[in-house]
C-alpha positions as CSV (number, residue, x, y, z in Angstrom):
1,M,83.5,139.2,118.9
2,S,81.1,137.9,115.4
3,A,78.0,135.7,117.2
4,L,78.0,131.7,116.2
5,T,75.7,131.6,113.1
6,P,74.0,128.2,113.3
7,V,74.1,126.2,110.0
8,A,70.9,125.2,108.7
9,L,70.6,121.4,108.5
10,T,67.4,120.1,106.9
11,E,64.5,118.3,108.3
12,G,66.1,114.6,109.1
13,Q,69.7,115.8,108.5
14,H,72.6,115.6,111.4
15,A,76.0,115.1,111.9
16,H,77.6,111.7,111.2
17,P,80.4,110.5,114.0
18,T,82.5,109.1,111.9
19,G,81.6,112.1,109.2
20,Q,81.2,112.3,105.6
21,Q,80.5,108.3,104.5
22,W,81.4,107.5,100.3
23,T,79.7,104.7,99.0
24,I,80.8,102.7,96.3
25,G,79.7,99.9,94.6
26,H,80.3,96.9,92.1
27,G,78.0,94.0,91.2
28,P,77.1,92.6,94.3
29,F,79.5,94.5,96.2
30,E,79.0,97.5,98.2
31,A,81.8,99.2,100.9
32,T,80.7,102.8,102.8
33,L,84.0,104.6,103.3
34,V,84.3,107.3,106.1
35,E,86.3,110.6,106.8
36,V,87.2,109.9,110.5
37,G,90.4,107.7,110.0
38,G,89.5,107.2,106.0
39,G,88.2,104.1,107.4
40,L,86.3,101.0,106.2
41,R,82.8,101.1,107.6
42,T,80.7,98.5,105.7
43,L,81.5,95.9,102.8
44,T,78.7,93.9,101.7
45,R,78.3,91.1,98.8
46,D,74.1,90.8,98.0
47,G,73.3,92.5,101.3
48,I,74.9,90.0,103.3
49,D,78.3,91.5,105.9
50,L,81.7,90.2,104.4
51,V,83.1,92.4,107.8
52,A,81.6,93.7,111.0
53,G,80.7,97.0,110.9
54,Y,79.0,99.6,112.5
55,D,75.8,101.7,111.9
56,V,76.1,105.0,110.2
57,D,74.8,106.6,113.5
58,E,77.3,105.1,116.3
59,P,81.2,106.3,116.9
60,C,83.6,103.9,115.2
61,A,84.6,101.4,118.6
62,S,86.8,98.4,119.1
63,G,89.2,99.7,115.4
64,R,86.7,98.5,113.5
65,G,88.1,98.7,109.7
66,Q,90.6,101.8,111.5
67,Q,94.4,102.4,109.4
68,L,97.1,102.6,111.6
69,M,99.7,104.9,110.5
70,P,102.5,105.3,111.3
71,W,102.6,102.5,113.0
72,P,100.1,99.6,113.8
73,N,99.9,97.7,117.1
74,R,101.6,99.6,120.7
75,I,104.8,101.2,121.6
76,R,105.8,100.5,125.2
77,D,105.3,103.8,127.4
78,G,104.9,105.4,123.9
79,K,108.9,105.9,124.1
80,Y,111.4,105.5,121.2
81,T,114.9,106.9,120.1
82,F,115.1,107.6,116.5
83,D,118.3,109.2,114.5
84,G,119.3,109.4,118.3
85,V,117.0,111.6,119.4
86,E,114.7,110.1,122.3
87,H,110.4,110.8,122.0
88,Q,107.6,110.6,123.5
89,L,104.3,109.9,122.5
90,P,101.2,110.8,123.5
91,I,99.7,107.6,126.0
92,T,96.1,106.7,124.2
93,E,96.3,103.0,126.0
94,V,96.1,104.2,129.5
95,P,96.0,100.6,131.3
96,R,98.4,98.9,129.9
97,G,100.5,102.8,129.5
98,N,101.4,102.0,125.5
99,A,100.9,104.1,122.2
100,S,98.8,102.4,120.5
101,H,97.8,102.6,116.8
102,G,99.2,105.5,115.4
103,L,98.1,108.9,114.9
104,V,95.7,109.0,112.2
105,R,93.1,107.1,112.9
106,W,90.5,109.6,114.4
107,A,91.8,112.3,112.0
108,L,89.7,113.8,108.8
109,W,90.8,112.8,105.7
110,E,90.0,114.1,102.6
111,L,88.1,112.7,99.8
112,V,91.0,113.0,97.0
113,D,88.7,111.0,94.0
114,R,85.8,109.0,94.1
115,E,83.9,106.8,91.0
116,E,81.2,104.3,91.5
117,S,83.8,101.9,92.2
118,S,86.6,103.3,93.9
119,V,87.3,106.3,97.2
120,T,90.8,107.1,96.9
121,V,91.2,109.6,100.4
122,G,94.8,111.0,102.2
123,Y,95.4,112.8,104.8
124,R,99.0,115.2,105.6
125,L,100.6,113.8,108.7
126,H,102.4,116.8,110.2
127,P,105.1,117.0,113.4
128,Q,103.7,116.5,116.5
129,P,104.5,115.9,119.8
130,G,106.7,112.0,119.3
131,W,107.2,112.6,116.0
132,D,109.0,114.9,113.8
133,H,108.1,114.3,110.0
134,H,105.7,114.8,107.8
135,L,103.8,112.1,105.6
136,D,101.5,112.1,102.7
137,L,99.2,109.7,102.9
138,R,96.8,108.0,100.6
139,T,94.9,105.1,100.5
140,T,92.4,103.6,97.5
141,Y,88.8,101.6,98.2
142,V,88.5,99.6,95.1
143,L,85.7,97.0,94.3
144,D,86.0,95.1,91.5
145,D,84.8,91.4,90.4
146,S,87.0,90.0,93.6
147,G,85.8,91.5,96.1
148,L,87.7,94.5,98.1
149,V,91.7,96.0,96.7
150,V,92.7,98.6,99.6
151,T,96.4,100.3,98.5
152,T,97.6,102.9,100.9
153,A,101.0,105.1,99.7
154,A,103.2,106.8,102.4
155,R,105.6,109.3,101.0
156,N,107.7,111.2,102.8
157,V,107.3,114.5,101.6
158,G,109.8,116.2,105.0
159,R,113.2,117.1,105.0
160,S,114.9,114.1,107.0
161,E,114.3,110.1,107.5
162,A,111.2,108.4,108.7
163,P,109.9,105.2,110.2
164,F,106.9,104.0,109.7
165,G,104.7,101.0,109.5
166,Y,100.9,100.3,108.5
167,G,98.2,98.1,109.5
168,A,94.5,97.7,109.0
169,H,92.0,97.1,111.5
170,P,88.6,95.0,109.5
171,Y,86.9,92.2,111.3
172,L,85.9,89.8,108.9
173,S,81.3,89.0,109.7
174,I,80.8,85.2,111.3
175,G,77.0,86.0,111.1
176,S,75.8,84.5,114.0
177,T,77.5,81.3,114.4
178,P,78.8,80.9,117.4
179,L,83.1,81.1,117.3
180,D,84.0,78.7,118.5
181,D,82.1,76.7,115.7
182,V,84.2,79.5,113.4
183,V,86.8,77.9,111.3
184,L,90.4,80.0,111.0
185,T,93.2,79.2,108.8
186,V,96.4,81.5,109.3
187,P,99.0,80.7,106.7
188,A,101.9,81.5,109.8
189,D,104.9,79.0,111.1
190,R,105.4,81.8,113.9
191,W,103.4,83.3,116.2
192,V,104.2,86.5,118.2
193,A,104.2,85.4,122.5
194,V,103.5,88.9,125.0
195,D,104.1,90.3,127.8
196,E,101.1,91.4,130.6
197,R,100.7,94.8,128.2
198,L,101.0,93.0,125.1
199,L,104.2,94.0,123.9
200,P,105.9,91.1,122.2
201,A,108.5,89.0,124.5
202,S,108.9,86.4,121.9
203,V,109.1,84.2,119.0
204,E,107.4,81.1,119.3
205,P,106.9,78.1,116.4
206,V,103.3,77.3,115.7
207,E,103.9,73.3,115.4
208,G,102.5,71.4,118.1
209,G,100.7,74.6,120.2
210,G,97.2,75.2,120.5
211,L,98.0,78.3,117.8
212,D,98.3,76.3,115.1
213,F,96.1,77.5,112.1
214,R,97.8,76.7,108.7
215,A,95.8,73.8,107.5
216,G,91.9,75.2,108.9
217,R,90.3,74.2,112.6
218,A,87.3,75.6,114.6
219,V,88.2,78.6,117.0
220,A,86.9,76.2,119.4
221,G,87.5,78.1,123.3
222,A,90.4,80.1,121.7
223,D,90.7,83.7,122.9
224,L,93.5,85.0,120.2
225,D,95.4,88.9,120.4
226,T,98.0,86.9,118.7
227,A,100.5,88.5,115.9
228,F,101.9,85.7,113.4
229,T,104.3,86.0,111.2
230,G,106.4,83.4,108.7
231,V,103.8,83.4,106.1
232,V,103.1,81.7,103.3
233,R,102.7,83.1,100.1
234,D,100.4,81.9,97.2
235,A,101.9,81.8,93.6
236,D,100.9,86.1,93.2
237,G,102.8,86.7,96.4
238,R,99.9,87.0,98.7
239,W,98.8,85.4,102.0
240,R,95.4,84.5,102.7
241,A,93.6,84.1,105.8
242,T,90.1,82.8,106.2
243,V,87.5,83.0,108.3
244,A,85.0,80.9,107.7
245,S,81.2,80.3,110.1
246,A,77.6,79.0,108.7
247,D,76.9,81.6,106.0
248,R,79.8,82.8,105.0
249,T,83.8,82.7,103.8
250,V,85.7,85.8,104.3
251,T,89.4,85.7,103.2
252,L,91.7,88.5,104.1
253,W,94.7,88.5,101.3
254,A,97.5,90.8,101.6
255,D,100.7,91.3,99.3
256,E,104.7,90.7,100.2
257,A,104.8,94.5,102.0
258,F,102.7,92.9,105.0
259,P,104.8,89.8,106.9
260,W,102.8,90.0,109.9
261,L,99.5,90.0,110.5
262,Q,96.9,90.2,114.0
263,V,93.7,87.8,115.0
264,F,91.6,89.4,117.7
265,T,88.8,87.5,118.9
266,A,87.7,88.7,121.7
267,L,85.3,91.2,121.0
268,A,83.3,88.1,119.1
269,R,83.4,86.2,122.7
270,E,82.2,89.5,124.5
271,G,79.3,90.0,122.3
272,K,80.5,93.3,121.5
273,G,79.1,95.1,118.9
274,E,78.5,92.6,115.5
275,P,80.6,89.3,116.0
276,G,83.6,89.1,113.3
277,V,87.3,88.2,114.0
278,A,89.4,90.2,113.3
279,V,91.6,90.4,110.8
280,E,95.2,92.5,110.4
281,P,97.8,93.1,108.2
282,M,100.2,94.2,109.6
283,S,103.9,95.5,107.9
284,C,105.4,95.4,111.3
285,P,104.5,93.8,114.9
286,A,103.9,95.7,117.7
287,D,106.8,97.9,119.3
288,A,108.8,97.9,116.0
289,F,110.3,101.5,116.5
290,N,111.8,100.3,119.9
291,S,113.2,96.8,118.4
292,G,113.4,97.8,114.4
293,D,111.8,94.8,113.2
294,S,110.6,95.1,109.6
295,L,110.7,99.1,110.3
296,V,110.4,100.5,106.7
297,L,113.0,103.5,107.0
298,L,111.7,106.2,104.4
299,A,114.0,108.4,102.8
300,P,113.3,112.4,101.9
301,G,110.7,111.7,98.4
302,E,110.6,108.0,99.1
303,E,107.6,105.9,99.1
304,W,106.0,102.6,100.9
305,T,103.1,101.0,99.0
306,G,101.6,98.3,100.5
307,T,97.8,96.4,98.5
308,W,95.3,93.9,100.8
309,G,92.1,92.7,100.2
310,I,89.1,91.1,101.0
311,T,86.6,88.2,98.5
312,P,84.1,86.4,99.8
313,G,84.4,82.5,99.3
314,P,81.4,80.0,99.3
315,V,79.6,78.9,101.9
316,A,82.0,76.5,105.0
317,G,80.4,73.0,105.2
């Protein structure tokens, strides 16, 4: 057996917790994408954070900027039945007994293409415990005059139909503004009530309750880990959710591929990491592999695509 040969590193060089770092720029915008999970680590305009990311020498915590495929959110007990076959996924949210946020958030994504203002990363998802399918995944991050545009494609390169869902997990930056003073706008008329394991129990109207953010209002004591649907789209087919703090306004938009979104505020209130509010575009809700709600079924050779983005706005007033 041959001895392991140490890899020589130049002075000051070391491996990063999230692998290779790919930085792109366009005008005042700069973003950094990472090899581990193919996710978004930073996004700035004129040096001001638009997302609450993490340092290059920190591991990704709390899902910051990660991609969630082939399902977002949770699957109850990690169990589901597809095409008459029962499957058991690894339990990754141990305290609640769920399989959480898919199979690719810690995978090593490949750099497919890189230009000055864009990066495309890819990953081939193979069969593994609880998952029998082959998917070719590609995500392109582009900076343009509007900010960041993210397009993901999932192609079924296997021989059988595959279930699929997608989510992204960016935290929109709120700077030093206290969470209660942040103004949140969510253009959705229904929300998902959950059980003690944060799995869907019912879908309720926002009208007349404490989760109606359609007109925009201060978070003011609300603790959200909440999915919304019944989204209202603008004339261009996109819905837009906005997080406005004292010195910045950040909007996340998503196209017709996303009838759901999740808003998560706990980390900002608990002071864990850079302060931000997670606004997560989702193609389906939690436990869609069991409920079938908005679940995409990809035939062999079929491809799903979805596009979302982040755009800065004027300072909140």
